[in-house]
C-alpha positions, 0 to 999 in steps of 0.5 A, a space after each residue: 499499499 502507498 503511504 498515506 498523509 496524516 489524517 487521510 482515510 483510505 479503504 477498499 471494497 471487494 464485491 462477492 463476484 468480482 475480486 477487484 477493488 472499487 473505491 468508496 466513493 463510487 459506491 456511495 454515489 450510486 447509493 445516495 438518494 435524490 432529494 426532491 422538492 414539491 414547489 407546486 400549491 398546497 393540495 390537501 390529501 397530496 403535497 404541500 408547498 415546499 414538501 421534501 422527499 428524500 426516499 421516493 414519492 408518497 403514494 399520493 403524489 403518484 397517483 396524482 401524477 398519474 392522473 395530471 402529467 402537470 405534477 412531474 413538473 413540480 417535483 424538483 431537484 433540491 439543485 434546481 429549487 431556487 430557480 423554480 421558486 424564482 419562476 412561480 414568483 416572477 409569474 413566468 416560465 414553465 414551472 409557472 404554467 404547470 403550478 397554475 395548472 394543478 392549482 385547482 386539482 381535486 384528488 
């Protein structure tokens, strides 16, 4: 093994079928869940504005997405949250159009 600088950590992971080392960072990237935020209007029984989803969407929101595809554009990655909120506040852009499309949705 090569020399390590003081304070660093190194590890190798081997899969059961392949005996070649796999970097932990690659494995962690694959398993990291995507954080999503609902930016649409609060709709009772479906979702609240600003609701965060860390481990997949709720069954109620998935059902609403099947009935009204506009919901798909209102669930954004946390990295896109600022852009989506600005579009809604400025009343322009795709997010604003989708927001208005679902504002009167009833489950």
